[in-house]
Structures are given as structure tokens and as C-alpha cells.
C-alpha positions as a LaTeX table, in Angstrom:
\begin{tabular}{lrrr}
\hline
Residue & $x$ (\AA) & $y$ (\AA) & $z$ (\AA) \\
\hline
Unk1 & $-3.90$ & $-5.19$ & $-43.98$ \\
Unk2 & $-4.93$ & $-3.27$ & $-47.17$ \\
Unk3 & $-6.80$ & $-6.24$ & $-48.45$ \\
Unk4 & $-8.69$ & $-6.56$ & $-45.17$ \\
Unk5 & $-9.67$ & $-2.86$ & $-45.23$ \\
Unk6 & $-10.87$ & $-3.17$ & $-48.89$ \\
Unk7 & $-13.00$ & $-6.22$ & $-48.04$ \\
Unk8 & $-14.43$ & $-4.47$ & $-44.97$ \\
Unk9 & $-15.35$ & $-1.33$ & $-47.01$ \\
Unk10 & $-17.02$ & $-3.39$ & $-49.64$ \\
Unk11 & $-19.02$ & $-5.35$ & $-47.09$ \\
Unk12 & $-20.03$ & $-2.10$ & $-45.14$ \\
Unk13 & $-21.05$ & $-0.60$ & $-48.68$ \\
Unk14 & $-23.11$ & $-3.66$ & $-49.42$ \\
Unk15 & $-24.78$ & $-3.66$ & $-45.98$ \\
Unk16 & $-25.66$ & 0.13 & $-45.61$ \\
Unk17 & $-26.59$ & 0.26 & $-49.45$ \\
Unk18 & $-27.51$ & 3.89 & $-50.29$ \\
Unk19 & $-26.81$ & 5.13 & $-46.80$ \\
Unk20 & $-23.58$ & 6.53 & $-45.79$ \\
Unk21 & $-21.18$ & 4.33 & $-43.92$ \\
Unk22 & $-20.64$ & 5.45 & $-40.28$ \\
Unk23 & $-17.08$ & 6.63 & $-39.42$ \\
Unk24 & $-14.91$ & 4.28 & $-37.43$ \\
Unk25 & $-11.44$ & 4.25 & $-35.95$ \\
Unk26 & $-9.14$ & 2.45 & $-38.33$ \\
Unk27 & $-6.82$ & 0.33 & $-36.28$ \\
Unk28 & $-5.66$ & $-3.30$ & $-36.30$ \\
Unk29 & $-8.17$ & $-4.49$ & $-33.74$ \\
Unk30 & $-11.19$ & $-2.66$ & $-35.29$ \\
Unk31 & $-10.28$ & $-3.99$ & $-38.84$ \\
Unk32 & $-9.80$ & $-7.63$ & $-37.64$ \\
Unk33 & $-13.17$ & $-7.48$ & $-35.94$ \\
Unk34 & $-14.99$ & $-6.06$ & $-38.91$ \\
Unk35 & $-13.27$ & $-8.42$ & $-41.29$ \\
Unk36 & $-14.27$ & $-11.51$ & $-39.08$ \\
Unk37 & $-17.89$ & $-10.05$ & $-39.26$ \\
Unk38 & $-17.63$ & $-9.61$ & $-42.98$ \\
Unk39 & $-16.63$ & $-13.17$ & $-43.59$ \\
Unk40 & $-19.26$ & $-14.51$ & $-41.25$ \\
Unk41 & $-21.93$ & $-12.46$ & $-42.96$ \\
Unk42 & $-20.82$ & $-13.62$ & $-46.41$ \\
Unk43 & $-20.77$ & $-17.31$ & $-45.32$ \\
Unk44 & $-24.22$ & $-16.92$ & $-43.87$ \\
Unk45 & $-25.50$ & $-15.19$ & $-46.94$ \\
Unk46 & $-24.21$ & $-18.02$ & $-49.09$ \\
Unk47 & $-25.86$ & $-20.71$ & $-46.82$ \\
Unk48 & $-29.06$ & $-18.69$ & $-46.98$ \\
Unk49 & $-28.97$ & $-18.49$ & $-50.69$ \\
Unk50 & $-28.23$ & $-22.19$ & $-51.00$ \\
Unk51 & $-31.19$ & $-22.98$ & $-48.55$ \\
Unk52 & $-33.53$ & $-20.62$ & $-50.63$ \\
Unk53 & $-32.46$ & $-22.34$ & $-53.91$ \\
Unk54 & $-33.12$ & $-25.76$ & $-52.34$ \\
Unk55 & $-36.56$ & $-24.68$ & $-51.11$ \\
Unk56 & $-37.41$ & $-23.22$ & $-54.53$ \\
Unk57 & $-36.24$ & $-26.47$ & $-56.20$ \\
Unk58 & $-38.35$ & $-28.66$ & $-53.91$ \\
Unk59 & $-41.25$ & $-26.30$ & $-54.35$ \\
Unk60 & $-41.01$ & $-26.66$ & $-58.10$ \\
Unk61 & $-40.71$ & $-30.49$ & $-57.71$ \\
Unk62 & $-43.86$ & $-30.58$ & $-55.51$ \\
Unk63 & $-45.72$ & $-28.35$ & $-58.03$ \\
Unk64 & $-44.84$ & $-30.63$ & $-60.90$ \\
Unk65 & $-45.79$ & $-33.72$ & $-58.93$ \\
Unk66 & $-48.97$ & $-32.13$ & $-58.00$ \\
Unk67 & $-49.83$ & $-31.13$ & $-61.52$ \\
Unk68 & $-48.89$ & $-34.74$ & $-62.54$ \\
Unk69 & $-51.30$ & $-36.11$ & $-59.89$ \\
Unk70 & $-54.00$ & $-33.76$ & $-60.93$ \\
Unk71 & $-53.51$ & $-34.84$ & $-64.64$ \\
Unk72 & $-53.70$ & $-38.54$ & $-63.54$ \\
Unk73 & $-56.89$ & $-38.06$ & $-61.48$ \\
Unk74 & $-58.45$ & $-36.08$ & $-64.22$ \\
Unk75 & $-57.49$ & $-38.49$ & $-67.14$ \\
Unk76 & $-57.89$ & $-41.67$ & $-65.25$ \\
Unk77 & $-60.86$ & $-41.11$ & $-62.92$ \\
Unk78 & $-62.21$ & $-37.91$ & $-64.20$ \\
Unk79 & $-61.86$ & $-36.09$ & $-60.94$ \\
Unk80 & $-60.75$ & $-32.62$ & $-60.42$ \\
Unk81 & $-60.62$ & $-30.06$ & $-57.51$ \\
Unk82 & $-63.53$ & $-28.26$ & $-58.95$ \\
Unk83 & $-65.67$ & $-31.44$ & $-59.21$ \\
Unk84 & $-65.16$ & $-32.64$ & $-55.53$ \\
Unk85 & $-68.10$ & $-31.93$ & $-53.04$ \\
Unk86 & $-67.35$ & $-29.84$ & $-50.00$ \\
Unk87 & $-67.14$ & $-32.89$ & $-47.61$ \\
Unk88 & $-64.64$ & $-34.66$ & $-50.14$ \\
Unk89 & $-62.63$ & $-31.42$ & $-50.31$ \\
Unk90 & $-62.48$ & $-31.14$ & $-46.57$ \\
Unk91 & $-61.56$ & $-34.82$ & $-46.18$ \\
Unk92 & $-58.87$ & $-34.31$ & $-48.85$ \\
Unk93 & $-57.61$ & $-31.24$ & $-46.99$ \\
Unk94 & $-57.49$ & $-33.06$ & $-43.66$ \\
Unk95 & $-55.60$ & $-35.96$ & $-45.34$ \\
Unk96 & $-53.01$ & $-33.52$ & $-46.63$ \\
Unk97 & $-52.76$ & $-31.70$ & $-43.28$ \\
Unk98 & $-52.20$ & $-35.16$ & $-41.59$ \\
Unk99 & $-49.54$ & $-35.99$ & $-44.16$ \\
Unk100 & $-47.74$ & $-32.68$ & $-43.38$ \\
Unk101 & $-48.02$ & $-33.21$ & $-39.74$ \\
Unk102 & $-46.61$ & $-36.71$ & $-39.97$ \\
Unk103 & $-44.03$ & $-35.84$ & $-42.34$ \\
Unk104 & $-44.82$ & $-38.26$ & $-44.94$ \\
Unk105 & $-43.91$ & $-37.88$ & $-48.54$ \\
Unk106 & $-47.30$ & $-38.96$ & $-49.86$ \\
Unk107 & $-50.74$ & $-40.06$ & $-48.55$ \\
Unk108 & $-50.53$ & $-43.66$ & $-49.19$ \\
Unk109 & $-51.28$ & $-46.26$ & $-46.53$ \\
Unk110 & $-47.71$ & $-47.66$ & $-46.66$ \\
Unk111 & $-46.39$ & $-44.05$ & $-45.63$ \\
Unk112 & $-49.17$ & $-43.53$ & $-43.03$ \\
Unk113 & $-48.74$ & $-46.71$ & $-41.13$ \\
Unk114 & $-45.00$ & $-46.33$ & $-40.20$ \\
Unk115 & $-45.51$ & $-42.72$ & $-39.32$ \\
Unk116 & $-48.43$ & $-43.65$ & $-36.99$ \\
Unk117 & $-46.54$ & $-46.57$ & $-35.48$ \\
Unk118 & $-43.64$ & $-44.20$ & $-34.71$ \\
Unk119 & $-46.08$ & $-41.64$ & $-33.11$ \\
Unk120 & $-47.53$ & $-44.48$ & $-31.07$ \\
Unk121 & $-44.06$ & $-45.66$ & $-29.92$ \\
Unk122 & $-43.21$ & $-42.00$ & $-29.05$ \\
Unk123 & $-46.55$ & $-41.73$ & $-27.04$ \\
Unk124 & $-45.80$ & $-44.90$ & $-25.12$ \\
Unk125 & $-42.35$ & $-43.72$ & $-24.35$ \\
Unk126 & $-43.65$ & $-40.30$ & $-23.23$ \\
Unk127 & $-46.21$ & $-42.06$ & $-21.17$ \\
Unk128 & $-43.62$ & $-44.31$ & $-19.60$ \\
Unk129 & $-41.28$ & $-41.32$ & $-18.98$ \\
Unk130 & $-44.36$ & $-39.53$ & $-17.51$ \\
Unk131 & $-45.06$ & $-42.26$ & $-14.95$ \\
Unk132 & $-41.28$ & $-42.33$ & $-14.11$ \\
Unk133 & $-41.34$ & $-38.84$ & $-13.50$ \\
Unk134 & $-44.53$ & $-39.01$ & $-11.51$ \\
Unk135 & $-42.87$ & $-41.64$ & $-9.14$ \\
Unk136 & $-39.81$ & $-39.52$ & $-8.83$ \\
Unk137 & $-42.00$ & $-36.48$ & $-8.07$ \\
Unk138 & $-43.94$ & $-38.49$ & $-5.38$ \\
Unk139 & $-40.56$ & $-39.58$ & $-3.85$ \\
Unk140 & $-39.50$ & $-35.99$ & $-3.83$ \\
Unk141 & $-42.72$ & $-34.88$ & $-2.19$ \\
Unk142 & $-42.36$ & $-37.47$ & 0.52 \\
Unk143 & $-38.72$ & $-36.37$ & 1.05 \\
Unk144 & $-39.84$ & $-32.73$ & 1.08 \\
Unk145 & $-42.62$ & $-33.45$ & 3.60 \\
Unk146 & $-40.08$ & $-35.20$ & 5.86 \\
Unk147 & $-37.66$ & $-32.45$ & 5.40 \\
Unk148 & $-40.20$ & $-29.89$ & 6.32 \\
Unk149 & $-41.17$ & $-31.89$ & 9.49 \\
Unk150 & $-37.56$ & $-32.26$ & 10.35 \\
Unk151 & $-37.05$ & $-28.50$ & 9.80 \\
Unk152 & $-40.02$ & $-27.79$ & 12.10 \\
Unk153 & $-38.78$ & $-30.09$ & 14.75 \\
Unk154 & $-35.22$ & $-28.65$ & 14.55 \\
Unk155 & $-36.77$ & $-25.04$ & 14.70 \\
Unk156 & $-38.74$ & $-26.08$ & 17.82 \\
Unk157 & $-35.63$ & $-27.59$ & 19.35 \\
Unk158 & $-33.64$ & $-24.45$ & 18.66 \\
Unk159 & $-36.29$ & $-22.30$ & 20.15 \\
Unk160 & $-36.41$ & $-24.46$ & 23.33 \\
Unk161 & $-32.61$ & $-24.32$ & 23.40 \\
Unk162 & $-32.57$ & $-20.60$ & 23.15 \\
Unk163 & $-35.09$ & $-20.10$ & 25.86 \\
Unk164 & $-33.23$ & $-22.60$ & 28.12 \\
Unk165 & $-29.95$ & $-20.87$ & 27.33 \\
Unk166 & $-31.47$ & $-17.51$ & 28.14 \\
Unk167 & $-32.80$ & $-18.94$ & 31.46 \\
Unk168 & $-29.47$ & $-20.63$ & 32.31 \\
Unk169 & $-27.70$ & $-17.24$ & 31.51 \\
Unk170 & $-29.94$ & $-15.29$ & 33.74 \\
Unk171 & $-29.36$ & $-17.97$ & 36.50 \\
Unk172 & $-25.64$ & $-17.81$ & 36.02 \\
Unk173 & $-25.61$ & $-14.10$ & 36.14 \\
Unk174 & $-27.68$ & $-14.19$ & 39.22 \\
Unk175 & $-25.30$ & $-16.74$ & 40.80 \\
Unk176 & $-22.44$ & $-14.57$ & 39.76 \\
Unk177 & $-23.88$ & $-11.52$ & 41.50 \\
Unk178 & $-24.64$ & $-13.79$ & 44.60 \\
Unk179 & $-21.11$ & $-15.03$ & 44.53 \\
Unk180 & $-19.68$ & $-11.52$ & 44.28 \\
Unk181 & $-21.92$ & $-10.53$ & 47.19 \\
Unk182 & $-20.85$ & $-13.51$ & 49.25 \\
Unk183 & $-17.29$ & $-12.80$ & 48.36 \\
Unk184 & $-17.55$ & $-9.13$ & 49.37 \\
Unk185 & $-19.55$ & $-10.02$ & 52.55 \\
Unk186 & $-16.98$ & $-12.75$ & 53.45 \\
Unk187 & $-14.12$ & $-10.32$ & 53.07 \\
Unk188 & $-16.03$ & $-7.67$ & 55.17 \\
Unk189 & $-16.67$ & $-10.31$ & 57.82 \\
Unk190 & $-13.05$ & $-11.31$ & 57.84 \\
Unk191 & $-11.95$ & $-7.77$ & 58.11 \\
Unk192 & $-14.42$ & $-7.24$ & 61.00 \\
Unk193 & $-13.03$ & $-10.43$ & 62.75 \\
Unk194 & $-9.45$ & $-9.25$ & 62.39 \\
Unk195 & $-10.33$ & $-5.81$ & 63.86 \\
Unk196 & $-12.21$ & $-7.43$ & 66.72 \\
Unk197 & $-9.40$ & $-9.90$ & 67.43 \\
Unk198 & $-6.87$ & $-6.83$ & 67.30 \\
Unk199 & $-9.26$ & $-5.00$ & 69.74 \\
Unk200 & $-9.49$ & $-8.07$ & 71.99 \\
Unk201 & $-5.66$ & $-8.53$ & 71.92 \\
Unk202 & $-5.14$ & $-4.92$ & 72.74 \\
Unk203 & $-7.34$ & $-5.45$ & 75.74 \\
Unk204 & $-5.12$ & $-8.25$ & 76.96 \\
Unk205 & $-7.79$ & $-11.02$ & 76.14 \\
Unk206 & $-7.13$ & $-14.60$ & 76.88 \\
Unk207 & $-5.72$ & $-16.31$ & 73.75 \\
Unk208 & $-7.77$ & $-19.51$ & 74.56 \\
Unk209 & $-11.00$ & $-17.83$ & 73.40 \\
Unk210 & $-9.63$ & $-16.48$ & 70.07 \\
Unk211 & $-10.88$ & $-17.97$ & 66.76 \\
Unk212 & $-7.69$ & $-20.09$ & 66.21 \\
Unk213 & $-7.73$ & $-21.47$ & 69.76 \\
Unk214 & $-11.44$ & $-22.34$ & 69.36 \\
Unk215 & $-10.68$ & $-24.13$ & 66.03 \\
Unk216 & $-7.82$ & $-26.03$ & 67.68 \\
Unk217 & $-10.03$ & $-27.04$ & 70.56 \\
Unk218 & $-12.65$ & $-28.21$ & 68.09 \\
Unk219 & $-10.11$ & $-30.23$ & 66.37 \\
Unk220 & $-9.07$ & $-31.90$ & 69.62 \\
Unk221 & $-12.72$ & $-32.51$ & 70.72 \\
Unk222 & $-13.13$ & $-34.38$ & 67.32 \\
Unk223 & $-10.06$ & $-36.47$ & 68.12 \\
Unk224 & $-11.24$ & $-37.30$ & 71.43 \\
Unk225 & $-14.68$ & $-38.38$ & 70.13 \\
Unk226 & $-12.86$ & $-40.72$ & 67.71 \\
Unk227 & $-10.88$ & $-42.12$ & 70.59 \\
Unk228 & $-14.09$ & $-42.66$ & 72.69 \\
Unk229 & $-15.73$ & $-44.83$ & 69.97 \\
Unk230 & $-13.88$ & $-47.97$ & 70.96 \\
Unk231 & $-14.61$ & $-47.55$ & 74.55 \\
Unk232 & $-18.35$ & $-47.18$ & 73.74 \\
Unk233 & $-18.11$ & $-50.38$ & 71.94 \\
Unk234 & $-16.63$ & $-52.23$ & 74.99 \\
Unk235 & $-19.47$ & $-50.67$ & 77.21 \\
Unk236 & $-22.20$ & $-51.84$ & 74.91 \\
Unk237 & $-22.89$ & $-55.21$ & 76.80 \\
Unk238 & $-23.48$ & $-53.23$ & 80.02 \\
Unk239 & $-25.85$ & $-50.70$ & 78.50 \\
Unk240 & $-28.98$ & $-52.94$ & 78.90 \\
Unk241 & $-28.25$ & $-53.63$ & 82.76 \\
Unk242 & $-29.75$ & $-51.64$ & 85.52 \\
Unk243 & $-27.47$ & $-49.28$ & 87.43 \\
Unk244 & $-27.17$ & $-51.79$ & 90.40 \\
Unk245 & $-26.29$ & $-54.59$ & 87.99 \\
Unk246 & $-23.81$ & $-52.49$ & 86.25 \\
Unk247 & $-22.01$ & $-52.24$ & 89.81 \\
Unk248 & $-22.48$ & $-55.76$ & 90.94 \\
Unk249 & $-21.50$ & $-57.68$ & 87.74 \\
Unk250 & $-17.87$ & $-56.31$ & 87.66 \\
Unk251 & $-17.58$ & $-57.21$ & 91.41 \\
Unk252 & $-18.68$ & $-60.92$ & 90.70 \\
Unk253 & $-16.28$ & $-61.06$ & 87.90 \\
Unk254 & $-13.50$ & $-59.85$ & 90.02 \\
Unk255 & $-14.36$ & $-62.23$ & 92.80 \\
Unk256 & $-14.68$ & $-65.21$ & 90.43 \\
Unk257 & $-11.24$ & $-64.51$ & 89.10 \\
Unk258 & $-9.85$ & $-64.23$ & 92.66 \\
Unk259 & $-11.40$ & $-67.61$ & 93.80 \\
Unk260 & $-10.11$ & $-69.33$ & 90.52 \\
Unk261 & $-6.60$ & $-68.00$ & 91.33 \\
Unk262 & $-6.85$ & $-69.33$ & 94.92 \\
Unk263 & $-8.07$ & $-72.89$ & 93.99 \\
Unk264 & $-5.85$ & $-73.34$ & 91.08 \\
Unk265 & $-2.66$ & $-71.60$ & 92.02 \\
Unk266 & $-0.14$ & $-71.29$ & 89.41 \\
\hline
\end{tabular}
């Protein structure tokens, strides 16, 4: 614990420098958090220092190589940056910029061609991916259009259903009110009928004209009508005869039957 506190205090002093270190509550959790921050900061500072040192070393190498190339050009060809014309300097600067963009080590043709080929392949892959994405986007647009049309149709159907439901609800409410009215009216008429029958009974009314007697008589009439139907079928052959023929034909049949009995006795 004491070692962690010493390390934290040293790290805070290095961070704040000449400024005073803010006061904080010293407990196990606070010390552990600050200790982890101190270790992370030191590791990051070490990595940063190594990276800076590597960049400095590469810069010195590039400077040495640049000086060497300048000496080669000056001694071999007699060229220097000061002796180049403005267009040549611009072309040289553009060549250097292209080499930096392509990430090649030098400006030779052997370095440029693989880099250009790689960029061409990446361009072709990007175009291929772009075409695939355009096809997917077109399919998604079609699906979106169909979905919007379906949503519109569903919304219309829903609106129609809501309106129809409102109409049916109004009709059902109206039928319910009519039913309540009819029920109340029927109950009222039943009470009135019962009172009327009671009044008629109190006046020694003939029971044959009561509602129950009339209903029973109606049932009997219906039964008699059913019994008359077979008799009507038997009389159908005589319905087309005149009234006189209707009387004579049964007589002839009777006489014919009698003569047959006389001629051919049993």
C-alpha cells in the first residue's frame, strides 16, 4: 500500500509539475484507481517515446538518403535543386507527392507499377462492391415501395372496417333500443290482456271466447284442415264436372254396381 502511495504521489507530481497537487481522499479504492492510471500513463509515455525515437531515426535515415541522392545527381549528372527549371521542379514535386500517396519507398518504375496495380485492383473491387450495393439498394427500394403500397391498402381497409364497425355498432344499438321497446310493449300488452281477461271473468264471460280457448280452437281448425286434405284429393276427379254430372255419375256407378251384382250373383 505504501509503495502504491509513493508511486501515485510521484506520478501526480510529474503530471502537475510546478502546480500543487489537488487534495484527495486517501483510501484503498482511490489509491488503486490512481495507481492503475499511473501505470497506464507511464506505459503510454514509454510507447510514445519509442515511437518518437523511431520517427526521428527514420527521418535521419531519409535525410541521409536524400543527401546521398543529391550528391549522386550533382556528381553524376550535374543536377541540383537550384539548377532545375520551374516545370521540372513542379514535376519532381508531383512525383514525390505521388510516391508519398502511393506509399512507395522510392520513385522508381518498379515501385510505382505494383502500387498502381494495387490501386487499380482496389478500384475494381470498390466498383464491384458499389454495383452490388446498388442492386441491393434497388431491391430494397422495390420492397419499400411494395411495403408502402401494402401499408396504404391496409390503412384503407382499416378505415373501412372502422367505419363499418361504427355503422354496425349504431345499428346494433338501434336494434337493442327497438328490442327493449318491443319487450316493454309486449309486457305492457300482456298485462293489459291479463287485466282484460280478469275483467271479463269477473263479468261471467263465456270461456269459449278467451284467448286460450281461441288458440285451442285455432289448433283444432288446423287439425281439421289437415284431415280434409285427403278428402279433397279424392274429390279432385269430380271437380271438372258440371253440378248435374256430379250428381248423375255417382248414381250410374251405383246402378252399374247393382246390375253386376244381379247378373253375376256370388
